[in-house]
A tleap script that builds the chain and sets N, CA, C and O, in Angstrom:
source leaprc.protein.ff14SB
mol = sequence {
  NMET THR SER ARG LEU LEU PRO ARG VAL THR
  LEU PHE HIE HIE PRO ALA CYS GLN LEU CYS
  LEU ASN ALA SER ALA ALA LEU THR SER ILE
  GLN SER ARG LEU PRO ALA ASN THR PHE THR
  LEU GLU ARG ILE ASN ILE HIE GLU ASP GLY
  ASN GLU LYS TRP LYS GLU VAL TYR GLY TRP
  ASP VAL PRO VAL ILE HIE LEU GLY GLU GLU
  ARG VAL LEU MET HIE ARG ILE GLY GLU GLY
  ASP VAL GLU ARG VAL LEU ARG GLU ARG GLY
  VAL TRP PRO ALA ALA ALA ALA GLU GLU LYS
  GLU LYS GLU LYS GLU CLYS
}
set mol.1.N position { 4.506 21.549 63.772 }
set mol.1.CA position { 5.571 21.446 62.977 }
set mol.1.C position { 6.810 21.053 63.832 }
set mol.1.O position { 7.165 21.250 64.995 }
set mol.2.N position { 7.441 20.244 62.461 }
set mol.2.CA position { 8.386 20.137 62.509 }
set mol.2.C position { 9.663 20.407 62.214 }
set mol.2.O position { 9.811 20.943 61.116 }
set mol.3.N position { 11.112 20.113 63.145 }
set mol.3.CA position { 11.951 20.879 62.797 }
set mol.3.C position { 12.550 19.326 62.434 }
set mol.3.O position { 12.203 18.213 62.831 }
set mol.4.N position { 13.905 19.897 61.233 }
set mol.4.CA position { 14.713 18.558 61.108 }
set mol.4.C position { 16.125 19.607 61.021 }
set mol.4.O position { 16.452 20.779 60.830 }
set mol.5.N position { 16.673 18.245 61.313 }
set mol.5.CA position { 18.261 18.466 61.290 }
set mol.5.C position { 19.262 18.640 60.439 }
set mol.5.O position { 19.946 17.697 60.041 }
set mol.6.N position { 19.458 19.976 60.049 }
set mol.6.CA position { 20.294 19.981 58.995 }
set mol.6.C position { 21.141 19.770 58.050 }
set mol.6.O position { 21.570 20.897 57.803 }
set mol.7.N position { 21.897 18.695 57.039 }
set mol.7.CA position { 23.281 17.785 56.695 }
set mol.7.C position { 23.911 19.216 57.661 }
set mol.7.O position { 23.481 20.337 57.934 }
set mol.8.N position { 25.034 18.501 57.931 }
set mol.8.CA position { 26.288 18.950 58.141 }
set mol.8.C position { 27.203 19.449 57.088 }
set mol.8.O position { 26.711 19.265 55.975 }
set mol.9.N position { 28.123 19.897 57.064 }
set mol.9.CA position { 29.311 19.972 55.815 }
set mol.9.C position { 30.008 20.385 56.542 }
set mol.9.O position { 29.655 21.420 57.109 }
set mol.10.N position { 31.461 19.727 56.914 }
set mol.10.CA position { 32.899 20.153 57.631 }
set mol.10.C position { 33.874 20.118 57.196 }
set mol.10.O position { 34.371 18.992 57.167 }
set mol.11.N position { 34.600 21.117 56.695 }
set mol.11.CA position { 35.822 21.397 55.819 }
set mol.11.C position { 37.621 21.721 56.894 }
set mol.11.O position { 38.065 22.751 57.402 }
set mol.12.N position { 38.180 20.278 56.834 }
set mol.12.CA position { 38.891 20.148 57.434 }
set mol.12.C position { 40.139 21.055 56.449 }
set mol.12.O position { 40.123 21.230 55.231 }
set mol.13.N position { 41.111 21.500 57.399 }
set mol.13.CA position { 42.217 22.090 56.626 }
set mol.13.C position { 43.443 23.194 57.315 }
set mol.13.O position { 43.382 23.491 58.508 }
set mol.14.N position { 43.854 23.399 56.975 }
set mol.14.CA position { 44.946 24.405 57.665 }
set mol.14.C position { 45.004 25.819 56.592 }
set mol.14.O position { 44.848 25.839 55.371 }
set mol.15.N position { 45.280 26.934 57.518 }
set mol.15.CA position { 45.833 28.176 56.730 }
set mol.15.C position { 46.863 28.363 55.948 }
set mol.15.O position { 46.964 29.468 55.414 }
set mol.16.N position { 48.113 27.097 55.626 }
set mol.16.CA position { 49.010 27.791 54.906 }
set mol.16.C position { 48.691 26.529 53.685 }
set mol.16.O position { 49.566 25.823 53.182 }
set mol.17.N position { 47.396 26.475 53.413 }
set mol.17.CA position { 47.378 25.978 52.144 }
set mol.17.C position { 46.234 26.088 50.909 }
set mol.17.O position { 45.075 25.675 50.961 }
set mol.18.N position { 46.678 26.541 50.158 }
set mol.18.CA position { 46.032 27.081 48.942 }
set mol.18.C position { 45.021 26.212 48.396 }
set mol.18.O position { 43.917 26.637 48.053 }
set mol.19.N position { 45.404 24.881 48.296 }
set mol.19.CA position { 44.003 24.012 48.548 }
set mol.19.C position { 43.077 24.431 49.510 }
set mol.19.O position { 42.215 25.158 49.016 }
set mol.20.N position { 42.952 24.230 50.706 }
set mol.20.CA position { 42.171 24.303 51.503 }
set mol.20.C position { 41.643 25.832 51.119 }
set mol.20.O position { 40.439 25.750 50.879 }
set mol.21.N position { 42.007 26.878 51.010 }
set mol.21.CA position { 41.493 28.452 50.884 }
set mol.21.C position { 40.536 28.419 49.446 }
set mol.21.O position { 39.671 29.287 49.325 }
set mol.22.N position { 40.750 27.240 48.206 }
set mol.22.CA position { 39.986 27.115 47.478 }
set mol.22.C position { 38.944 26.484 47.722 }
set mol.22.O position { 37.848 26.790 47.252 }
set mol.23.N position { 39.150 25.541 48.472 }
set mol.23.CA position { 37.552 24.685 48.356 }
set mol.23.C position { 37.631 25.353 49.517 }
set mol.23.O position { 38.476 24.588 49.984 }
set mol.24.N position { 37.344 26.710 51.019 }
set mol.24.CA position { 36.407 26.956 51.564 }
set mol.24.C position { 35.934 28.273 49.898 }
set mol.24.O position { 34.859 28.141 49.312 }
set mol.25.N position { 36.345 28.705 49.732 }
set mol.25.CA position { 35.941 29.691 48.887 }
set mol.25.C position { 34.573 28.942 47.928 }
set mol.25.O position { 33.447 29.304 47.586 }
set mol.26.N position { 35.285 27.919 47.782 }
set mol.26.CA position { 33.892 26.878 46.995 }
set mol.26.C position { 32.708 26.637 47.645 }
set mol.26.O position { 31.526 26.592 47.303 }
set mol.27.N position { 33.193 26.523 48.460 }
set mol.27.CA position { 31.798 26.214 49.859 }
set mol.27.C position { 31.054 27.482 49.829 }
set mol.27.O position { 30.064 27.823 49.181 }
set mol.28.N position { 31.871 28.168 50.800 }
set mol.28.CA position { 31.712 29.936 50.909 }
set mol.28.C position { 29.952 30.044 49.461 }
set mol.28.O position { 28.750 30.308 49.482 }
set mol.29.N position { 30.965 29.655 48.549 }
set mol.29.CA position { 29.892 30.167 47.147 }
set mol.29.C position { 29.036 29.566 47.148 }
set mol.29.O position { 27.972 30.140 46.915 }
set mol.30.N position { 29.022 28.263 47.379 }
set mol.30.CA position { 28.564 27.158 46.962 }
set mol.30.C position { 26.241 28.145 48.199 }
set mol.30.O position { 25.082 28.380 47.860 }
set mol.31.N position { 26.987 28.234 49.310 }
set mol.31.CA position { 26.022 27.802 50.504 }
set mol.31.C position { 26.076 29.501 49.891 }
set mol.31.O position { 25.217 29.472 49.009 }
set mol.32.N position { 26.442 30.416 49.912 }
set mol.32.CA position { 25.163 32.346 49.594 }
set mol.32.C position { 24.565 31.959 48.036 }
set mol.32.O position { 23.953 32.903 47.536 }
set mol.33.N position { 24.654 30.476 47.009 }
set mol.33.CA position { 23.289 30.128 46.165 }
set mol.33.C position { 22.121 29.446 46.436 }
set mol.33.O position { 21.058 29.275 45.840 }
set mol.34.N position { 22.735 28.998 47.803 }
set mol.34.CA position { 21.231 27.973 48.288 }
set mol.34.C position { 20.780 28.483 49.986 }
set mol.34.O position { 21.494 28.737 50.956 }
set mol.35.N position { 18.897 28.492 49.764 }
set mol.35.CA position { 18.715 28.826 51.141 }
set mol.35.C position { 19.452 28.386 52.284 }
set mol.35.O position { 20.041 27.306 52.226 }
set mol.36.N position { 19.497 29.133 53.382 }
set mol.36.CA position { 20.409 29.567 54.212 }
set mol.36.C position { 19.946 28.259 54.699 }
set mol.36.O position { 21.037 27.694 54.763 }
set mol.37.N position { 18.950 27.245 55.150 }
set mol.37.CA position { 18.902 26.604 55.851 }
set mol.37.C position { 18.914 24.843 54.435 }
set mol.37.O position { 18.018 24.024 54.232 }
set mol.38.N position { 19.901 24.918 53.996 }
set mol.38.CA position { 20.739 23.980 53.250 }
set mol.38.C position { 21.241 22.643 54.384 }
set mol.38.O position { 20.991 21.448 54.540 }
set mol.39.N position { 21.928 23.502 54.896 }
set mol.39.CA position { 23.034 22.781 55.516 }
set mol.39.C position { 24.299 24.049 56.406 }
set mol.39.O position { 24.484 25.265 56.433 }
set mol.40.N position { 24.728 23.155 56.840 }
set mol.40.CA position { 25.146 23.794 58.063 }
set mol.40.C position { 27.249 23.919 58.360 }
set mol.40.O position { 27.748 23.068 59.097 }
set mol.41.N position { 27.868 24.642 57.927 }
set mol.41.CA position { 29.161 24.845 57.424 }
set mol.41.C position { 29.850 24.806 58.943 }
set mol.41.O position { 29.539 25.479 59.927 }
set mol.42.N position { 31.015 23.671 58.788 }
set mol.42.CA position { 31.722 23.963 59.859 }
set mol.42.C position { 33.094 23.880 59.464 }
set mol.42.O position { 33.333 22.812 58.900 }
set mol.43.N position { 34.208 24.750 59.585 }
set mol.43.CA position { 34.995 24.786 59.410 }
set mol.43.C position { 36.185 24.485 60.515 }
set mol.43.O position { 36.510 25.288 61.390 }
set mol.44.N position { 36.929 22.849 60.268 }
set mol.44.CA position { 37.991 22.323 61.602 }
set mol.44.C position { 39.174 23.190 61.072 }
set mol.44.O position { 39.203 23.159 59.842 }
set mol.45.N position { 40.041 23.864 61.557 }
set mol.45.CA position { 41.931 24.246 61.293 }
set mol.45.C position { 42.474 22.439 61.722 }
set mol.45.O position { 41.583 21.591 61.784 }
set mol.46.N position { 43.243 22.222 61.858 }
set mol.46.CA position { 43.465 21.296 62.219 }
set mol.46.C position { 44.868 20.910 63.650 }
set mol.46.O position { 45.128 20.217 64.634 }
set mol.47.N position { 45.484 22.267 62.512 }
set mol.47.CA position { 46.516 22.635 63.704 }
set mol.47.C position { 46.097 23.587 65.092 }
set mol.47.O position { 46.978 24.046 65.819 }
set mol.48.N position { 44.969 23.761 65.289 }
set mol.48.CA position { 44.553 24.499 66.548 }
set mol.48.C position { 44.406 23.646 67.381 }
set mol.48.O position { 43.975 22.497 67.274 }
set mol.49.N position { 44.977 24.527 68.729 }
set mol.49.CA position { 44.854 23.515 69.828 }
set mol.49.C position { 43.016 22.822 70.029 }
set mol.49.O position { 41.947 23.255 69.598 }
set mol.50.N position { 43.323 21.732 70.788 }
set mol.50.CA position { 41.919 20.629 70.517 }
set mol.50.C position { 41.378 19.733 69.411 }
set mol.50.O position { 40.447 18.936 69.528 }
set mol.51.N position { 42.080 19.976 68.350 }
set mol.51.CA position { 41.650 20.007 66.763 }
set mol.51.C position { 42.964 18.162 66.815 }
set mol.51.O position { 43.246 17.449 65.852 }
set mol.52.N position { 43.236 18.063 67.695 }
set mol.52.CA position { 44.739 17.254 67.615 }
set mol.52.C position { 44.292 15.410 66.690 }
set mol.52.O position { 44.768 14.778 65.747 }
set mol.53.N position { 43.228 15.225 67.612 }
set mol.53.CA position { 42.691 14.294 66.403 }
set mol.53.C position { 43.012 14.238 65.035 }
set mol.53.O position { 43.779 13.566 64.345 }
set mol.54.N position { 41.869 15.508 64.769 }
set mol.54.CA position { 41.744 15.615 63.295 }
set mol.54.C position { 43.250 15.492 62.218 }
set mol.54.O position { 43.475 14.833 61.203 }
set mol.55.N position { 44.242 16.662 63.177 }
set mol.55.CA position { 45.297 16.773 62.829 }
set mol.55.C position { 46.142 15.158 62.758 }
set mol.55.O position { 47.001 14.961 61.899 }
set mol.56.N position { 45.898 14.481 63.403 }
set mol.56.CA position { 46.829 12.853 63.273 }
set mol.56.C position { 46.184 11.734 62.176 }
set mol.56.O position { 46.900 11.013 61.482 }
set mol.57.N position { 44.497 11.714 62.140 }
set mol.57.CA position { 44.063 11.513 61.272 }
set mol.57.C position { 44.548 12.326 59.799 }
set mol.57.O position { 44.982 11.702 58.831 }
set mol.58.N position { 44.437 13.360 59.820 }
set mol.58.CA position { 44.683 14.059 58.108 }
set mol.58.C position { 46.007 14.403 57.965 }
set mol.58.O position { 46.559 13.959 56.958 }
set mol.59.N position { 47.033 15.474 59.152 }
set mol.59.CA position { 48.249 15.649 58.983 }
set mol.59.C position { 47.956 16.941 57.945 }
set mol.59.O position { 47.275 17.943 58.165 }
set mol.60.N position { 48.818 16.515 56.560 }
set mol.60.CA position { 48.879 17.585 55.355 }
set mol.60.C position { 48.030 17.222 54.319 }
set mol.60.O position { 47.990 17.675 53.175 }
set mol.61.N position { 47.294 16.276 54.887 }
set mol.61.CA position { 46.356 15.806 53.820 }
set mol.61.C position { 44.824 16.294 53.127 }
set mol.61.O position { 43.939 15.531 52.740 }
set mol.62.N position { 44.810 17.759 53.101 }
set mol.62.CA position { 44.356 18.567 53.927 }
set mol.62.C position { 44.102 19.687 52.515 }
set mol.62.O position { 44.867 20.629 52.310 }
set mol.63.N position { 42.674 19.319 51.457 }
set mol.63.CA position { 41.265 20.013 52.460 }
set mol.63.C position { 41.010 18.519 52.274 }
set mol.63.O position { 41.436 17.733 51.428 }
set mol.64.N position { 39.837 18.292 53.758 }
set mol.64.CA position { 39.084 16.875 53.435 }
set mol.64.C position { 37.734 17.621 53.866 }
set mol.64.O position { 37.637 18.389 54.822 }
set mol.65.N position { 36.788 17.282 53.053 }
set mol.65.CA position { 35.048 17.292 53.260 }
set mol.65.C position { 34.514 16.708 53.922 }
set mol.65.O position { 34.963 15.570 53.785 }
set mol.66.N position { 33.273 16.706 55.110 }
set mol.66.CA position { 32.909 15.727 55.315 }
set mol.66.C position { 31.214 16.353 55.034 }
set mol.66.O position { 30.946 17.532 54.803 }
set mol.67.N position { 30.233 15.231 55.129 }
set mol.67.CA position { 28.875 15.962 54.569 }
set mol.67.C position { 28.461 14.177 55.721 }
set mol.67.O position { 28.496 12.996 55.375 }
set mol.68.N position { 28.103 14.860 57.143 }
set mol.68.CA position { 27.830 14.192 58.233 }
set mol.68.C position { 29.145 13.713 58.969 }
set mol.68.O position { 30.085 14.484 59.163 }
set mol.69.N position { 29.148 12.581 59.310 }
set mol.69.CA position { 30.235 12.000 59.179 }
set mol.69.C position { 31.189 11.770 58.478 }
set mol.69.O position { 32.318 12.004 58.909 }
set mol.70.N position { 30.944 11.129 56.913 }
set mol.70.CA position { 31.359 10.449 55.839 }
set mol.70.C position { 32.060 11.741 55.165 }
set mol.70.O position { 31.681 12.858 54.815 }
set mol.71.N position { 33.320 10.995 55.162 }
set mol.71.CA position { 34.074 11.540 53.998 }
set mol.71.C position { 34.010 11.745 52.772 }
set mol.71.O position { 34.342 10.728 52.162 }
set mol.72.N position { 33.649 12.866 51.889 }
set mol.72.CA position { 33.089 13.116 50.578 }
set mol.72.C position { 34.096 13.191 49.372 }
set mol.72.O position { 34.218 12.583 48.309 }
set mol.73.N position { 34.860 14.358 50.104 }
set mol.73.CA position { 35.570 15.072 49.157 }
set mol.73.C position { 37.217 15.253 49.377 }
set mol.73.O position { 36.887 15.737 50.459 }
set mol.74.N position { 38.333 15.308 49.381 }
set mol.74.CA position { 39.738 15.925 49.582 }
set mol.74.C position { 40.585 15.941 48.230 }
set mol.74.O position { 40.598 15.304 47.177 }
set mol.75.N position { 41.435 17.226 48.927 }
set mol.75.CA position { 42.128 17.618 47.931 }
set mol.75.C position { 41.844 18.916 47.190 }
set mol.75.O position { 41.533 19.966 47.753 }
set mol.76.N position { 41.924 18.819 46.418 }
set mol.76.CA position { 41.408 19.994 44.759 }
set mol.76.C position { 39.693 19.822 44.787 }
set mol.76.O position { 38.919 18.912 44.488 }
set mol.77.N position { 39.580 20.919 45.203 }
set mol.77.CA position { 37.953 20.933 45.547 }
set mol.77.C position { 37.070 21.856 44.846 }
set mol.77.O position { 37.607 22.962 44.788 }
set mol.78.N position { 36.230 21.838 44.439 }
set mol.78.CA position { 35.809 23.041 43.501 }
set mol.78.C position { 34.400 23.363 43.934 }
set mol.78.O position { 33.885 22.905 44.954 }
set mol.79.N position { 33.788 24.224 43.043 }
set mol.79.CA position { 32.122 23.685 43.173 }
set mol.79.C position { 31.435 23.359 43.527 }
set mol.79.O position { 30.739 23.438 44.539 }
set mol.80.N position { 31.584 22.522 41.996 }
set mol.80.CA position { 31.072 21.952 40.837 }
set mol.80.C position { 31.290 20.399 42.224 }
set mol.80.O position { 30.318 19.876 42.770 }
set mol.81.N position { 32.772 19.981 42.489 }
set mol.81.CA position { 32.810 18.709 42.981 }
set mol.81.C position { 31.422 18.666 44.045 }
set mol.81.O position { 30.516 17.833 44.078 }
set mol.82.N position { 31.658 20.031 44.981 }
set mol.82.CA position { 30.916 20.502 46.220 }
set mol.82.C position { 29.263 19.780 45.698 }
set mol.82.O position { 28.813 18.643 45.834 }
set mol.83.N position { 28.640 21.124 45.024 }
set mol.83.CA position { 27.535 21.053 44.048 }
set mol.83.C position { 27.005 19.152 43.183 }
set mol.83.O position { 25.924 18.600 42.978 }
set mol.84.N position { 27.962 18.901 43.018 }
set mol.84.CA position { 27.763 17.180 42.740 }
set mol.84.C position { 27.102 16.049 43.817 }
set mol.84.O position { 26.051 15.426 43.673 }
set mol.85.N position { 28.406 15.968 45.349 }
set mol.85.CA position { 27.859 15.654 46.280 }
set mol.85.C position { 27.289 15.579 47.108 }
set mol.85.O position { 27.213 14.655 47.918 }
set mol.86.N position { 26.240 17.534 47.033 }
set mol.86.CA position { 25.447 18.279 47.996 }
set mol.86.C position { 24.270 17.311 46.969 }
set mol.86.O position { 23.280 17.046 47.650 }
set mol.87.N position { 24.167 16.739 45.510 }
set mol.87.CA position { 23.071 16.659 44.794 }
set mol.87.C position { 22.860 14.869 44.910 }
set mol.87.O position { 21.931 14.085 44.718 }
set mol.88.N position { 24.163 14.783 45.296 }
set mol.88.CA position { 24.041 12.659 44.908 }
set mol.88.C position { 23.411 12.182 45.801 }
set mol.88.O position { 22.573 11.286 45.708 }
set mol.89.N position { 23.901 12.966 47.131 }
set mol.89.CA position { 23.500 13.039 48.859 }
set mol.89.C position { 21.948 13.620 49.297 }
set mol.89.O position { 21.570 13.732 50.463 }
set mol.90.N position { 20.986 14.029 47.854 }
set mol.90.CA position { 19.793 14.438 48.149 }
set mol.90.C position { 19.928 15.779 49.273 }
set mol.90.O position { 19.071 15.763 50.155 }
set mol.91.N position { 21.137 17.177 49.326 }
set mol.91.CA position { 21.120 17.799 49.835 }
set mol.91.C position { 20.853 19.212 49.136 }
set mol.91.O position { 20.294 20.080 49.807 }
set mol.92.N position { 21.188 19.452 47.956 }
set mol.92.CA position { 20.867 20.069 47.411 }
set mol.92.C position { 19.347 20.863 46.657 }
set mol.92.O position { 18.902 19.973 45.933 }
set mol.93.N position { 19.010 21.311 46.612 }
set mol.93.CA position { 17.541 21.688 47.448 }
set mol.93.C position { 16.823 22.004 45.713 }
set mol.93.O position { 17.266 22.852 44.938 }
set mol.94.N position { 15.831 21.219 45.476 }
set mol.94.CA position { 15.210 21.052 43.768 }
set mol.94.C position { 14.636 22.495 43.402 }
set mol.94.O position { 14.089 22.652 42.311 }
set mol.95.N position { 14.764 23.630 44.374 }
set mol.95.CA position { 14.086 24.495 43.043 }
set mol.95.C position { 16.077 25.856 42.624 }
set mol.95.O position { 16.270 26.621 41.679 }
set mol.96.N position { 17.255 25.434 44.130 }
set mol.96.CA position { 18.120 25.251 43.593 }
set mol.96.C position { 18.537 24.846 41.937 }
set mol.96.O position { 19.120 25.670 41.232 }
set mol.97.N position { 18.250 23.816 41.555 }
set mol.97.CA position { 18.477 22.774 41.083 }
set mol.97.C position { 17.905 23.133 39.412 }
set mol.97.O position { 18.456 22.856 38.347 }
set mol.98.N position { 16.447 23.933 39.696 }
set mol.98.CA position { 15.679 24.804 38.766 }
set mol.98.C position { 16.084 25.916 38.331 }
set mol.98.O position { 16.074 26.370 37.187 }
set mol.99.N position { 16.501 26.411 39.449 }
set mol.99.CA position { 17.746 27.807 39.081 }
set mol.99.C position { 18.331 28.169 38.168 }
set mol.99.O position { 18.290 29.141 37.414 }
set mol.100.N position { 19.174 26.892 38.332 }
set mol.100.CA position { 20.257 26.783 37.750 }
set mol.100.C position { 19.653 25.955 36.113 }
set mol.100.O position { 20.221 26.273 35.068 }
set mol.101.N position { 19.162 25.517 36.103 }
set mol.101.CA position { 19.326 24.891 34.929 }
set mol.101.C position { 18.199 25.973 33.727 }
set mol.101.O position { 18.127 25.846 32.505 }
set mol.102.N position { 17.412 27.029 34.649 }
set mol.102.CA position { 17.105 28.305 33.878 }
set mol.102.C position { 18.218 29.163 33.425 }
set mol.102.O position { 17.998 29.768 32.376 }
set mol.103.N position { 19.612 29.388 34.109 }
set mol.103.CA position { 20.224 29.920 33.757 }
set mol.103.C position { 21.581 29.560 32.857 }
set mol.103.O position { 22.688 30.084 32.740 }
set mol.104.N position { 20.992 28.519 32.342 }
set mol.104.CA position { 22.105 28.135 31.450 }
set mol.104.C position { 20.651 27.465 30.094 }
set mol.104.O position { 20.653 26.557 29.263 }
set mol.105.N position { 19.850 28.272 30.423 }
set mol.105.CA position { 18.598 27.722 29.187 }
set mol.105.C position { 18.959 29.019 28.381 }
set mol.105.O position { 19.205 28.925 27.178 }
set mol.106.N position { 18.991 30.120 28.970 }
set mol.106.CA position { 19.297 31.678 28.536 }
set mol.106.C position { 20.053 31.774 27.947 }
set mol.106.O position { 20.388 32.889 27.547 }
savepdb mol mol.pdb
quit
């Protein structure tokens, strides 16, 4: 049996940011609809000790989402945005896509 590394989705945020809360909720919702082994999710508060590098990079320019090392989304991020990026990058599982299509047909 071979194991694969799961794609890593990282949300860079800070707690006093409503757009960040919206992006976090979108990621949580997407993750709850997909199989557990679809991707890993990491949330990084850029204002916490140890995250100075990210605070320097993004400052108040958050939320930002990376897929792996690539910045893929920032600012106003909804579920549709996350889903689009995951589909474009081949992370969205085919089974979830088929289920969503069936729901639309109902």
